[in-house]
N, CA, C and O atoms as CSV, one atom per row, in Angstrom:
chain,resi,resn,atom,element,x,y,z
A,1,UNK,N,N,22.103,-7.232,66.543
A,1,UNK,CA,C,23.528,-7.113,66.675
A,1,UNK,C,C,24.106,-8.494,66.982
A,1,UNK,O,O,23.383,-9.415,67.360
A,2,UNK,N,N,25.413,-8.616,66.813
A,2,UNK,CA,C,26.092,-9.895,67.079
A,2,UNK,C,C,27.261,-9.687,68.028
A,2,UNK,O,O,27.976,-8.686,67.971
A,3,UNK,N,N,27.425,-10.669,68.902
A,3,UNK,CA,C,28.545,-10.701,69.842
A,3,UNK,C,C,29.361,-11.948,69.525
A,3,UNK,O,O,28.807,-13.045,69.463
A,4,UNK,N,N,30.673,-11.797,69.321
A,4,UNK,CA,C,31.489,-12.969,68.995
A,4,UNK,C,C,31.762,-13.856,70.212
A,4,UNK,O,O,31.835,-13.383,71.347
A,5,UNK,N,N,31.909,-15.145,69.944
A,5,UNK,CA,C,32.408,-16.096,70.940
A,5,UNK,C,C,33.874,-16.293,70.582
A,5,UNK,O,O,34.195,-16.794,69.504
A,6,UNK,N,N,34.760,-15.898,71.486
A,6,UNK,CA,C,36.198,-15.853,71.206
A,6,UNK,C,C,36.945,-16.866,72.076
A,6,UNK,O,O,36.651,-17.023,73.261
A,7,UNK,N,N,37.909,-17.544,71.469
A,7,UNK,CA,C,38.756,-18.476,72.216
A,7,UNK,C,C,39.670,-17.663,73.139
A,7,UNK,O,O,40.417,-16.804,72.669
A,8,UNK,N,N,39.615,-17.928,74.452
A,8,UNK,CA,C,40.489,-17.190,75.368
A,8,UNK,C,C,41.928,-17.704,75.325
A,8,UNK,O,O,42.201,-18.781,74.795
A,9,UNK,N,N,42.827,-16.927,75.885
A,9,UNK,CA,C,44.227,-17.342,76.020
A,9,UNK,C,C,44.300,-18.357,77.153
A,9,UNK,O,O,44.039,-18.025,78.309
A,10,UNK,N,N,44.652,-19.583,76.823
A,10,UNK,CA,C,44.695,-20.655,77.818
A,10,UNK,C,C,46.091,-21.228,78.010
A,10,UNK,O,O,46.261,-22.241,78.689
A,11,UNK,N,N,47.086,-20.588,77.418
A,11,UNK,CA,C,48.464,-21.005,77.638
A,11,UNK,C,C,48.922,-22.201,76.824
A,11,UNK,O,O,49.987,-22.759,77.089
A,12,UNK,N,N,48.136,-22.600,75.839
A,12,UNK,CA,C,48.543,-23.708,74.983
A,12,UNK,C,C,48.122,-23.428,73.540
A,12,UNK,O,O,47.043,-22.884,73.306
A,13,UNK,N,N,48.958,-23.793,72.577
A,13,UNK,CA,C,48.578,-23.605,71.180
A,13,UNK,C,C,47.746,-24.770,70.643
A,13,UNK,O,O,47.191,-24.687,69.547
A,14,UNK,N,N,47.662,-25.858,71.418
A,14,UNK,CA,C,46.981,-27.067,70.946
A,14,UNK,C,C,45.554,-27.139,71.469
A,14,UNK,O,O,45.281,-27.823,72.456
A,15,UNK,N,N,44.645,-26.430,70.805
A,15,UNK,CA,C,43.241,-26.432,71.203
A,15,UNK,C,C,42.393,-26.906,70.035
A,15,UNK,O,O,42.634,-26.546,68.882
A,16,UNK,N,N,41.394,-27.724,70.357
A,16,UNK,CA,C,40.514,-28.298,69.352
A,16,UNK,C,C,39.080,-28.174,69.847
A,16,UNK,O,O,38.804,-28.418,71.022
A,17,UNK,N,N,38.164,-27.796,68.957
A,17,UNK,CA,C,36.750,-27.788,69.323
A,17,UNK,C,C,36.330,-29.241,69.539
A,17,UNK,O,O,36.497,-30.085,68.658
A,18,UNK,N,N,35.785,-29.517,70.714
A,18,UNK,CA,C,35.344,-30.872,71.035
A,18,UNK,C,C,33.862,-31.051,70.713
A,18,UNK,O,O,33.485,-31.939,69.949
A,19,UNK,N,N,33.037,-30.202,71.299
A,19,UNK,CA,C,31.588,-30.322,71.089
A,19,UNK,C,C,30.906,-28.972,71.293
A,19,UNK,O,O,31.292,-28.194,72.165
A,20,UNK,N,N,29.905,-28.712,70.490
A,20,UNK,CA,C,29.029,-27.560,70.685
A,20,UNK,C,C,27.839,-28.042,71.499
A,20,UNK,O,O,27.217,-29.046,71.151
A,21,UNK,N,N,27.516,-27.340,72.575
A,21,UNK,CA,C,26.371,-27.700,73.410
A,21,UNK,C,C,25.060,-27.147,72.856
A,21,UNK,O,O,23.985,-27.635,73.207
A,22,UNK,N,N,25.139,-26.138,71.998
A,22,UNK,CA,C,23.945,-25.547,71.389
A,22,UNK,C,C,24.106,-25.523,69.876
A,22,UNK,O,O,25.216,-25.483,69.346
A,23,UNK,N,N,22.981,-25.550,69.211
A,23,UNK,CA,C,22.969,-25.516,67.752
A,23,UNK,C,C,22.552,-24.124,67.292
A,23,UNK,O,O,21.875,-23.407,68.029
A,24,UNK,N,N,22.951,-23.732,66.074
A,24,UNK,CA,C,22.481,-22.448,65.547
A,24,UNK,C,C,20.960,-22.376,65.615
A,24,UNK,O,O,20.253,-23.326,65.281
A,25,UNK,N,N,20.484,-21.220,66.057
A,25,UNK,CA,C,19.046,-21.003,66.199
A,25,UNK,C,C,18.542,-21.230,67.610
A,25,UNK,O,O,17.419,-20.844,67.934
A,26,UNK,N,N,19.364,-21.856,68.465
A,26,UNK,CA,C,18.946,-22.101,69.843
A,26,UNK,C,C,19.275,-20.898,70.727
A,26,UNK,O,O,20.274,-20.207,70.524
A,27,UNK,N,N,18.411,-20.671,71.709
A,27,UNK,CA,C,18.561,-19.552,72.629
A,27,UNK,C,C,19.594,-19.884,73.700
A,27,UNK,O,O,19.669,-21.020,74.169
A,28,UNK,N,N,20.386,-18.892,74.084
A,28,UNK,CA,C,21.359,-19.034,75.167
A,28,UNK,C,C,21.230,-17.846,76.115
A,28,UNK,O,O,20.732,-16.782,75.746
A,29,UNK,N,N,21.685,-18.053,77.325
A,29,UNK,CA,C,21.732,-16.988,78.321
A,29,UNK,C,C,23.186,-16.710,78.660
A,29,UNK,O,O,24.029,-17.599,78.542
A,30,UNK,N,N,23.489,-15.495,79.077
A,30,UNK,CA,C,24.862,-15.148,79.448
A,30,UNK,C,C,25.360,-16.131,80.503
A,30,UNK,O,O,24.689,-16.361,81.510
A,31,UNK,N,N,26.522,-16.701,80.273
A,31,UNK,CA,C,27.116,-17.653,81.200
A,31,UNK,C,C,26.833,-19.110,80.884
A,31,UNK,O,O,27.473,-19.996,81.450
A,32,UNK,N,N,25.871,-19.383,79.976
A,32,UNK,CA,C,25.602,-20.772,79.570
A,32,UNK,C,C,26.816,-21.354,78.860
A,32,UNK,O,O,27.498,-20.650,78.114
A,33,UNK,N,N,27.090,-22.640,79.090
A,33,UNK,CA,C,28.139,-23.325,78.321
A,33,UNK,C,C,27.665,-23.432,76.876
A,33,UNK,O,O,26.548,-23.880,76.615
A,34,UNK,N,N,28.511,-23.022,75.943
A,34,UNK,CA,C,28.121,-23.133,74.532
A,34,UNK,C,C,29.023,-24.069,73.744
A,34,UNK,O,O,28.572,-24.703,72.791
A,35,UNK,N,N,30.306,-24.165,74.134
A,35,UNK,CA,C,31.236,-25.001,73.381
A,35,UNK,C,C,32.336,-25.511,74.313
A,35,UNK,O,O,32.746,-24.827,75.251
A,36,UNK,N,N,32.798,-26.717,74.031
A,36,UNK,CA,C,33.882,-27.315,74.806
A,36,UNK,C,C,35.125,-27.409,73.935
A,36,UNK,O,O,35.062,-27.852,72.788
A,37,UNK,N,N,36.256,-26.988,74.490
A,37,UNK,CA,C,37.547,-27.122,73.821
A,37,UNK,C,C,38.329,-28.252,74.465
A,37,UNK,O,O,38.257,-28.462,75.676
A,38,UNK,N,N,39.065,-28.965,73.659
A,38,UNK,CA,C,39.963,-30.015,74.141
A,38,UNK,C,C,41.372,-29.442,74.119
A,38,UNK,O,O,41.833,-28.939,73.095
A,39,UNK,N,N,42.056,-29.522,75.267
A,39,UNK,CA,C,43.428,-29.013,75.409
A,39,UNK,C,C,44.296,-30.184,75.848
A,39,UNK,O,O,44.579,-30.336,77.036
A,40,UNK,N,N,44.715,-31.002,74.909
A,40,UNK,CA,C,45.468,-32.201,75.275
A,40,UNK,C,C,44.535,-33.174,75.970
A,40,UNK,O,O,43.601,-33.689,75.354
A,41,UNK,N,N,44.783,-33.434,77.265
A,41,UNK,CA,C,43.924,-34.359,78.006
A,41,UNK,C,C,42.898,-33.627,78.875
A,41,UNK,O,O,42.104,-34.270,79.562
A,42,UNK,N,N,42.907,-32.310,78.852
A,42,UNK,CA,C,41.951,-31.514,79.630
A,42,UNK,C,C,40.908,-30.891,78.704
A,42,UNK,O,O,41.093,-30.825,77.489
A,43,UNK,N,N,39.806,-30.434,79.307
A,43,UNK,CA,C,38.779,-29.733,78.533
A,43,UNK,C,C,38.511,-28.377,79.172
A,43,UNK,O,O,38.806,-28.162,80.347
A,44,UNK,N,N,37.951,-27.467,78.385
A,44,UNK,CA,C,37.612,-26.126,78.855
A,44,UNK,C,C,36.322,-25.709,78.178
A,44,UNK,O,O,36.211,-25.765,76.953
A,45,UNK,N,N,35.338,-25.288,78.977
A,45,UNK,CA,C,34.078,-24.811,78.431
A,45,UNK,C,C,34.122,-23.306,78.232
A,45,UNK,O,O,34.612,-22.569,79.087
A,46,UNK,N,N,33.606,-22.858,77.099
A,46,UNK,CA,C,33.456,-21.427,76.842
A,46,UNK,C,C,31.992,-21.086,77.059
A,46,UNK,O,O,31.100,-21.759,76.544
A,47,UNK,N,N,31.758,-20.028,77.830
A,47,UNK,CA,C,30.404,-19.589,78.149
A,47,UNK,C,C,29.936,-18.505,77.182
A,47,UNK,O,O,30.739,-17.791,76.582
A,48,UNK,N,N,28.637,-18.406,77.050
A,48,UNK,CA,C,28.048,-17.355,76.211
A,48,UNK,C,C,28.361,-16.001,76.837
A,48,UNK,O,O,28.143,-15.811,78.034
A,49,UNK,N,N,28.871,-15.053,76.042
A,49,UNK,CA,C,29.192,-13.733,76.579
A,49,UNK,C,C,27.964,-12.862,76.816
A,49,UNK,O,O,28.042,-11.843,77.501
A,50,UNK,N,N,26.822,-13.269,76.244
A,50,UNK,CA,C,25.594,-12.502,76.395
A,50,UNK,C,C,24.400,-13.415,76.102
A,50,UNK,O,O,24.564,-14.530,75.607
A,51,UNK,N,N,23.218,-12.931,76.409
A,51,UNK,CA,C,22.003,-13.680,76.087
A,51,UNK,C,C,21.617,-13.397,74.644
A,51,UNK,O,O,21.842,-12.300,74.134
A,52,UNK,N,N,21.036,-14.393,73.994
A,52,UNK,CA,C,20.601,-14.227,72.611
A,52,UNK,C,C,20.407,-15.569,71.950
A,52,UNK,O,O,20.070,-16.554,72.607
A,53,UNK,N,N,20.620,-15.607,70.655
A,53,UNK,CA,C,20.466,-16.821,69.858
A,53,UNK,C,C,21.790,-17.133,69.182
A,53,UNK,O,O,22.418,-16.248,68.601
A,54,UNK,N,N,22.221,-18.404,69.256
A,54,UNK,CA,C,23.446,-18.775,68.556
A,54,UNK,C,C,23.186,-18.633,67.063
A,54,UNK,O,O,22.387,-19.373,66.488
A,55,UNK,N,N,23.860,-17.686,66.448
A,55,UNK,CA,C,23.640,-17.401,65.035
A,55,UNK,C,C,24.544,-18.222,64.129
A,55,UNK,O,O,24.168,-18.576,63.011
A,56,UNK,N,N,25.754,-18.524,64.631
A,56,UNK,CA,C,26.719,-19.175,63.744
A,56,UNK,C,C,27.789,-19.912,64.536
A,56,UNK,O,O,28.256,-19.427,65.566
A,57,UNK,N,N,28.171,-21.081,64.049
A,57,UNK,CA,C,29.344,-21.806,64.540
A,57,UNK,C,C,30.417,-21.642,63.472
A,57,UNK,O,O,30.273,-22.160,62.365
A,58,UNK,N,N,31.489,-20.927,63.793
A,58,UNK,CA,C,32.544,-20.648,62.811
A,58,UNK,C,C,33.640,-21.715,62.810
A,58,UNK,O,O,34.492,-21.726,61.922
A,59,UNK,N,N,33.623,-22.601,63.789
A,59,UNK,CA,C,34.594,-23.701,63.865
A,59,UNK,C,C,33.838,-24.947,64.314
A,59,UNK,O,O,33.086,-24.916,65.288
A,60,UNK,N,N,34.048,-26.027,63.597
A,60,UNK,CA,C,33.324,-27.259,63.890
A,60,UNK,C,C,34.116,-28.213,64.760
A,60,UNK,O,O,35.294,-27.984,65.034
A,61,UNK,N,N,33.458,-29.300,65.202
A,61,UNK,CA,C,34.141,-30.319,66.002
A,61,UNK,C,C,35.390,-30.845,65.293
A,61,UNK,O,O,35.403,-31.037,64.077
A,62,UNK,N,N,36.431,-31.072,66.084
A,62,UNK,CA,C,37.735,-31.566,65.638
A,62,UNK,C,C,38.563,-30.505,64.915
A,62,UNK,O,O,39.647,-30.810,64.419
A,63,UNK,N,N,38.082,-29.282,64.846
A,63,UNK,CA,C,38.828,-28.206,64.184
A,63,UNK,C,C,39.763,-27.530,65.184
A,63,UNK,O,O,39.358,-27.189,66.295
A,64,UNK,N,N,41.020,-27.343,64.776
A,64,UNK,CA,C,42.006,-26.652,65.612
A,64,UNK,C,C,41.674,-25.158,65.653
A,64,UNK,O,O,41.293,-24.557,64.648
A,65,UNK,N,N,41.833,-24.577,66.850
A,65,UNK,CA,C,41.567,-23.159,67.035
A,65,UNK,C,C,42.711,-22.537,67.822
A,65,UNK,O,O,43.487,-23.243,68.466
A,66,UNK,N,N,42.810,-21.211,67.768
A,66,UNK,CA,C,43.865,-20.486,68.476
A,66,UNK,C,C,43.246,-19.368,69.313
A,66,UNK,O,O,42.130,-18.919,69.052
A,67,UNK,N,N,43.995,-18.933,70.319
A,67,UNK,CA,C,43.535,-17.840,71.174
A,67,UNK,C,C,43.207,-16.614,70.328
A,67,UNK,O,O,43.953,-16.251,69.418
A,68,UNK,N,N,42.091,-15.992,70.640
A,68,UNK,CA,C,41.660,-14.798,69.917
A,68,UNK,C,C,40.781,-15.084,68.716
A,68,UNK,O,O,40.196,-14.163,68.147
A,69,UNK,N,N,40.678,-16.346,68.322
A,69,UNK,CA,C,39.876,-16.711,67.152
A,69,UNK,C,C,38.386,-16.656,67.488
A,69,UNK,O,O,37.963,-17.119,68.547
A,70,UNK,N,N,37.603,-16.091,66.584
A,70,UNK,CA,C,36.153,-16.081,66.720
A,70,UNK,C,C,35.648,-17.441,66.244
A,70,UNK,O,O,35.864,-17.828,65.095
A,71,UNK,N,N,34.973,-18.161,67.142
A,71,UNK,CA,C,34.488,-19.495,66.778
A,71,UNK,C,C,32.966,-19.562,66.699
A,71,UNK,O,O,32.407,-20.597,66.337
A,72,UNK,N,N,32.303,-18.472,67.033
A,72,UNK,CA,C,30.853,-18.438,66.950
A,72,UNK,C,C,30.336,-17.020,67.094
A,72,UNK,O,O,31.081,-16.095,67.420
A,73,UNK,N,N,29.039,-16.868,66.842
A,73,UNK,CA,C,28.403,-15.554,66.940
A,73,UNK,C,C,27.053,-15.718,67.635
A,73,UNK,O,O,26.289,-16.632,67.323
A,74,UNK,N,N,26.773,-14.827,68.575
A,74,UNK,CA,C,25.464,-14.795,69.227
A,74,UNK,C,C,24.745,-13.534,68.764
A,74,UNK,O,O,25.270,-12.425,68.857
A,75,UNK,N,N,23.547,-13.731,68.270
A,75,UNK,CA,C,22.733,-12.597,67.835
A,75,UNK,C,C,21.853,-12.166,68.999
A,75,UNK,O,O,21.251,-12.998,69.679
A,76,UNK,N,N,21.785,-10.860,69.220
A,76,UNK,CA,C,20.981,-10.329,70.318
A,76,UNK,C,C,20.349,-9.017,69.903
A,76,UNK,O,O,20.774,-8.379,68.940
A,77,UNK,N,N,19.319,-8.624,70.648
A,77,UNK,CA,C,18.643,-7.360,70.395
A,77,UNK,C,C,18.971,-6.402,71.512
A,77,UNK,O,O,19.007,-6.785,72.681
A,78,UNK,N,N,19.211,-5.151,71.152
A,78,UNK,CA,C,19.412,-4.114,72.156
A,78,UNK,C,C,18.054,-3.742,72.715
A,78,UNK,O,O,17.106,-3.499,71.968
A,79,UNK,N,N,17.967,-3.700,74.043
A,79,UNK,CA,C,16.722,-3.310,74.698
A,79,UNK,C,C,16.824,-1.842,75.082
A,79,UNK,O,O,17.768,-1.418,75.749
A,80,UNK,N,N,15.840,-1.086,74.650
A,80,UNK,CA,C,15.823,0.326,75.008
A,80,UNK,C,C,14.920,0.516,76.223
A,80,UNK,O,O,13.846,-0.077,76.319
A,81,UNK,N,N,15.378,1.348,77.140
A,81,UNK,CA,C,14.593,1.596,78.358
A,81,UNK,C,C,13.565,2.672,78.146
A,81,UNK,O,O,12.821,3.004,79.068
């Protein structure tokens, strides 16, 4: 299954992807920093919403993004008890 990485509402329309901390295929844990957004002169890190593998970067460095936009996908497996 896949969980989207979504740009949160940060009160500004001027957001740009600055850097991805992980590459597709790399493992992440819930809460890990995965991508940094540039908001004018400030930055904001987006954390992984779940543990898994970064499957896709949908927005690259220097690309403008908006609140609600899916900028990445984390692939994960459902664990059955």
